[in-house]
Steps between C-alpha positions, in 0.01 A plus 500: 500500500547876501600694812468878532427772756163675512426867563554451875826304445343165591643198320251352253531157336303451179454164332276358231580140599245270663531507885851655530433644849387391845162329535414764763612835351499813717381726215359464151475741210265449206556643152197433283431617145179425307410630154790752509391642837680470836320399820571763768360572845457844653663534843372793706854616587723373217264540205488254211708183536515135402310276743691312767482396859593249766 
């Protein structure tokens, strides 16, 4: 498990283990790479970003 602060100083916990968090998470963040390309979404205010949500 890795813990760090994001751009807005929110604490972020990152893990590659199977089910390390709550079964009902408040937020998710997806990092997807396929054939050497990253999957990004375009937010109308923030611009390009990795997909996520609640």
